[in-house]
TORVOGU-342351 format. One record per residue: residue in three letters; residue number from 1; z, y, x of N, C-alpha, C in turn. Coordinates in steps of 0.02 Angstrom, whole numbers. Layout:
<rs>
code pos n.z n.y n.x ca.z ca.y ca.x c.z c.y c.x
ala NUM Z Y X Z Y X Z Y X
...
</rs>
This chain:
<rs>
code pos n.z n.y n.x ca.z ca.y ca.x c.z c.y c.x
unk 1 8072 1496 259 8082 1476 320 8029 1527 370
unk 2 8053 1548 450 8007 1576 478 8002 1543 533
unk 3 7964 1533 582 7923 1498 614 7890 1546 675
unk 4 7940 1542 738 7937 1586 784 7914 1554 836
unk 5 7820 1587 843 7771 1542 893 7773 1583 965
unk 6 7745 1548 1018 7707 1602 1080 7670 1564 1100
unk 7 7660 1587 1169 7608 1569 1199 7662 1529 1261
unk 8 7633 1469 1288 7682 1437 1335 7679 1459 1389
unk 9 7707 1436 1421 7752 1479 1486 7676 1441 1533
unk 10 7658 1477 1594 7586 1454 1633 7602 1366 1655
unk 11 7681 1369 1672 7711 1284 1713 7716 1243 1646
unk 12 7715 1250 1588 7707 1206 1531 7626 1176 1542
unk 13 7588 1217 1537 7511 1191 1546 7517 1145 1617
unk 14 7515 1177 1679 7510 1147 1732 7550 1073 1734
unk 15 7607 1059 1721 7646 1014 1704 7613 951 1672
unk 16 7574 972 1611 7545 918 1578 7489 890 1609
unk 17 7465 928 1628 7398 919 1664 7416 875 1742
unk 18 7460 908 1785 7465 876 1842 7539 834 1859
unk 19 7587 834 1830 7640 785 1811 7698 834 1860
unk 20 7681 895 1909 7719 904 1957 7705 979 1971
unk 21 7759 1016 1961 7756 1077 1983 7780 1113 2059
unk 22 7744 1125 2111 7789 1158 2166 7789 1231 2142
unk 23 7860 1259 2171 7868 1343 2192 7862 1351 2239
unk 24 7846 1416 2263 7822 1430 2320 7883 1448 2366
unk 25 7941 1453 2346 7993 1447 2408 8023 1347 2416
unk 26 7971 1316 2384 7995 1246 2397 8027 1212 2345
unk 27 8048 1212 2310 8093 1181 2245 8019 1171 2194
unk 28 8026 1087 2160 7979 1047 2121 7993 1031 2067
unk 29 7959 1041 2017 7968 989 1933 7944 942 1944
unk 30 7952 868 1937 7929 820 1910 7936 778 1868
unk 31 7889 766 1825 7891 739 1775 7830 658 1770
unk 32 7873 637 1810 7846 553 1815 7850 505 1751
unk 33 7877 514 1705 7877 477 1676 7846 510 1572
unk 34 7847 481 1540 7832 513 1490 7890 545 1469
unk 35 7956 499 1449 8004 535 1426 8043 603 1473
unk 36 8027 607 1550 8041 644 1591 7988 725 1551
unk 37 7938 700 1555 7890 749 1546 7900 786 1495
unk 38 7927 745 1437 7950 778 1353 8008 815 1380
unk 39 8054 795 1422 8115 844 1444 8102 911 1464
unk 40 8066 915 1514 8042 943 1560 7995 1010 1504
unk 41 7959 999 1469 7922 1037 1411 7970 1056 1376
unk 42 8020 1030 1361 8062 1065 1305 8115 1096 1357
unk 43 8131 1092 1406 8148 1138 1440 8115 1206 1462
unk 44 8075 1186 1472 8019 1250 1480 8022 1297 1421
unk 45 8004 1260 1354 8014 1300 1288 8057 1340 1288
unk 46 8120 1317 1326 8189 1377 1310 8211 1398 1348
unk 47 8157 1440 1398 8179 1474 1463 8203 1462 1517
unk 48 8201 1393 1534 8225 1359 1616 8186 1292 1625
unk 49 8190 1264 1674 8184 1182 1702 8250 1175 1761
unk 50 8262 1115 1765 8294 1071 1795 8247 1078 1853
unk 51 8276 1087 1917 8222 1095 1969 8251 1051 2043
unk 52 8218 1017 2086 8264 971 2123 8221 1015 2216
unk 53 8263 1041 2264 8229 1064 2315 8262 1022 2357
unk 54 8241 980 2402 8279 909 2453 8321 886 2422
unk 55 8379 873 2434 8434 818 2401 8463 865 2340
unk 56 8447 941 2330 8498 975 2284 8463 986 2222
unk 57 8506 988 2165 8460 1030 2107 8492 1064 2053
unk 58 8453 1117 2038 8458 1160 1994 8431 1184 1947
unk 59 8441 1260 1915 8415 1270 1857 8362 1337 1892
unk 60 8320 1343 1848 8269 1389 1868 8260 1442 1806
unk 61 8257 1497 1796 8273 1524 1746 8188 1547 1733
unk 62 8156 1550 1698 8079 1540 1664 8084 1610 1619
unk 63 8040 1648 1602 8029 1692 1566 8028 1663 1488
unk 64 8084 1715 1459 8098 1671 1384 8047 1731 1353
unk 65 8001 1701 1302 8002 1744 1265 8009 1774 1191
unk 66 8079 1703 1180 8077 1673 1095 8113 1731 1094
unk 67 8160 1752 1147 8237 1791 1130 8215 1831 1097
unk 68 8174 1881 1095 8162 1939 1049 8152 1951 970
unk 69 8103 1878 940 8083 1881 899 8155 1834 864
unk 70 8173 1787 913 8259 1771 847 8309 1817 863
unk 71 8327 1860 896 8350 1926 887 8348 1948 821
unk 72 8285 1977 821 8246 2004 769 8263 1989 710
unk 73 8247 1906 706 8274 1861 646 8344 1855 630
unk 74 8394 1851 698 8473 1842 671 8497 1927 659
unk 75 8464 1974 662 8485 2038 650 8483 2050 565
unk 76 8442 2008 512 8438 2016 460 8480 1972 417
unk 77 8512 1908 457 8579 1870 422 8631 1887 416
unk 78 8660 1908 369 8747 1916 343 8787 1859 421
unk 79 8761 1799 424 8800 1760 432 8737 1671 472
unk 80 8752 1627 515 8696 1582 514 8728 1532 567
unk 81 8713 1466 565 8726 1415 585 8671 1440 640
unk 82 8666 1413 707 8631 1409 749 8647 1355 807
unk 83 8560 1310 807 8571 1251 833 8538 1249 892
unk 84 8545 1219 961 8527 1217 1010 8517 1157 1045
unk 85 8490 1151 1087 8478 1083 1114 8497 1083 1196
unk 86 8496 1140 1221 8538 1131 1293 8581 1202 1298
unk 87 8630 1186 1342 8675 1222 1372 8646 1294 1379
unk 88 8596 1280 1434 8573 1335 1443 8526 1393 1391
unk 89 8535 1370 1321 8527 1379 1263 8561 1424 1240
unk 90 8615 1396 1238 8686 1420 1213 8707 1496 1267
unk 91 8687 1500 1315 8690 1557 1366 8639 1615 1317
unk 92 8566 1593 1305 8540 1634 1277 8561 1676 1226
unk 93 8571 1620 1189 8572 1641 1120 8641 1686 1105
unk 94 8698 1663 1167 8762 1707 1166 8755 1791 1180
unk 95 8695 1786 1222 8682 1862 1260 8649 1891 1187
unk 96 8592 1862 1149 8593 1888 1082 8620 1930 1048
unk 97 8703 1869 1010 8729 1894 972 8760 1949 1006
unk 98 8790 1942 1060 8809 2025 1106 8752 2078 1094
unk 99 8689 2057 1102 8670 2124 1093 8675 2145 1028
unk 100 8684 2098 968 8687 2129 916 8747 2146 883
unk 101 8805 2137 931 8895 2157 930 8899 2118 870
unk 102 8891 2052 874 8905 2007 800 8957 1954 853
unk 103 9014 1941 808 9040 1900 822 9011 1814 824
unk 104 9046 1767 873 9012 1720 877 9056 1662 897
unk 105 9044 1600 888 9076 1553 926 9027 1484 975
unk 106 9054 1450 1026 8982 1392 1029 9032 1341 1029
unk 107 9000 1296 1012 9014 1222 992 8968 1168 1043
unk 108 8993 1157 1075 8979 1100 1107 9005 1052 1132
unk 109 9008 1004 1181 9028 920 1212 9099 941 1232
unk 110 9102 997 1276 9157 1024 1313 9225 1043 1255
unk 111 9211 1058 1211 9245 1103 1137 9293 1045 1119
unk 112 9372 1056 1121 9409 998 1108 9398 988 1025
unk 113 9412 945 1005 9429 930 943 9473 974 890
unk 114 9535 997 930 9574 1068 873 9557 1103 876
unk 115 9516 1155 921 9486 1212 941 9424 1189 902
unk 116 9388 1148 892 9328 1156 836 9360 1138 761
unk 117 9399 1132 737 9417 1147 694 9445 1195 659
unk 118 9469 1243 716 9482 1322 721 9442 1364 708
unk 119 9385 1345 758 9326 1378 745 9263 1350 674
unk 120 9280 1305 658 9237 1285 599 9283 1331 544
unk 121 9350 1343 544 9366 1356 499 9362 1449 502
unk 122 9351 1488 547 9350 1545 567 9281 1556 524
unk 123 9248 1506 558 9178 1531 517 9148 1531 455
unk 124 9186 1474 426 9194 1447 358 9239 1520 302
unk 125 9275 1546 351 9314 1601 324 9272 1678 321
unk 126 9214 1652 367 9168 1732 385 9201 1782 431
unk 127 9253 1751 454 9260 1770 534 9233 1798 599
unk 128 9186 1740 590 9119 1719 629 9062 1738 599
unk 129 9008 1766 641 8936 1793 618 8908 1719 614
unk 130 8913 1708 698 8840 1655 703 8896 1604 745
unk 131 8875 1543 728 8896 1484 754 8859 1458 775
unk 132 8847 1448 861 8819 1402 884 8824 1348 900
unk 133 8781 1296 904 8806 1224 882 8760 1178 932
unk 134 8775 1140 985 8731 1106 1021 8702 1034 970
unk 135 8654 1044 950 8653 983 881 8671 897 918
unk 136 8688 894 957 8732 833 969 8773 820 953
unk 137 8830 895 951 8903 909 946 8919 923 875
unk 138 8861 922 839 8868 953 770 8830 946 726
unk 139 8775 911 713 8724 899 687 8719 833 621
unk 140 8800 824 637 8821 758 577 8896 779 580
unk 141 8929 756 527 8992 752 500 9008 845 483
unk 142 8978 872 478 9006 953 468 9002 948 378
unk 143 9044 1000 357 9018 1027 293 9018 1090 273
unk 144 8957 1107 269 8979 1200 281 8949 1220 195
unk 145 8976 1217 158 8939 1236 102 8954 1318 88
unk 146 8980 1355 138 8989 1425 123 8941 1444 162
unk 147 8907 1413 188 8848 1446 240 8763 1425 184
unk 148 8732 1477 214 8631 1450 178 8579 1472 235
unk 149 8594 1474 299 8553 1507 350 8575 1443 411
unk 150 8507 1408 421 8491 1419 478 8448 1420 537
unk 151 8458 1431 607 8421 1438 647 8408 1402 688
unk 152 8356 1352 707 8369 1304 766 8329 1344 823
unk 153 8345 1380 865 8326 1394 920 8301 1338 983
unk 154 8305 1285 962 8292 1227 996 8270 1192 954
unk 155 8210 1143 912 8219 1103 898 8223 1029 919
unk 156 8265 966 881 8289 928 919 8226 871 919
unk 157 8246 843 973 8180 767 970 8165 719 937
unk 158 8224 721 891 8201 661 838 8209 706 776
unk 159 8189 690 711 8183 708 671 8251 687 609
unk 160 8283 643 642 8354 628 620 8400 681 616
unk 161 8400 698 684 8435 761 700 8409 823 680
unk 162 8365 842 645 8340 889 617 8375 879 556
unk 163 8345 811 522 8359 817 449 8443 820 452
unk 164 8482 777 472 8546 804 485 8589 846 473
unk 165 8533 891 523 8598 949 520 8551 990 488
unk 166 8510 1020 474 8482 1043 402 8550 1026 332
unk 167 8569 959 341 8589 936 280 8661 974 273
unk 168 8668 993 344 8761 1030 362 8773 1087 296
unk 169 8714 1114 289 8717 1181 220 8717 1166 161
unk 170 8666 1120 156 8636 1080 80 8688 1041 54
unk 171 8747 1043 24 8807 1017 9 8839 1022 -83
unk 172 8855 961 -88 8860 977 -156 8939 1026 -165
unk 173 8934 1063 -208 8993 1121 -233 8969 1173 -187
unk 174 8903 1199 -161 8891 1262 -125 8887 1321 -166
unk 175 8929 1357 -146 8935 1418 -170 8866 1463 -147
unk 176 8842 1465 -107 8808 1526 -86 8719 1504 -86
</rs>
């Protein structure tokens, strides 16, 4: 196990303290409930935050210091299942895979079942080095006995999802 830790973004501590953050250009982040605060803090840790400016909403990219250590970790792995939480995470991990000149695919809620099956077959056959899976789309029901490396780019907010995700690779008949 390798855990990558870094200093939180300044927005993180401000949001914990004040529950609101105003960007200089007028957009804001509001964490008015405990659940909303938790979600916003998790977004910040992933290098983005959803913002509101008037009636418009959008994504504000933030400095993301975990990409470099994650890239270093992935560079040492022959193949890995990479779990993400947010679509923005998928974009960041895809950039890392491109930097490594590695083959990869992304599984999220937009992927049709026939395409999922094809992608999983490619991964099992070693045609893909990395499989990026948004954990809501693939932390249960997968059987990947060919795999022995999981990277959690973003930890899920519930332990059961973490446990389910880790259980995808330690299966009966495992050969690796």
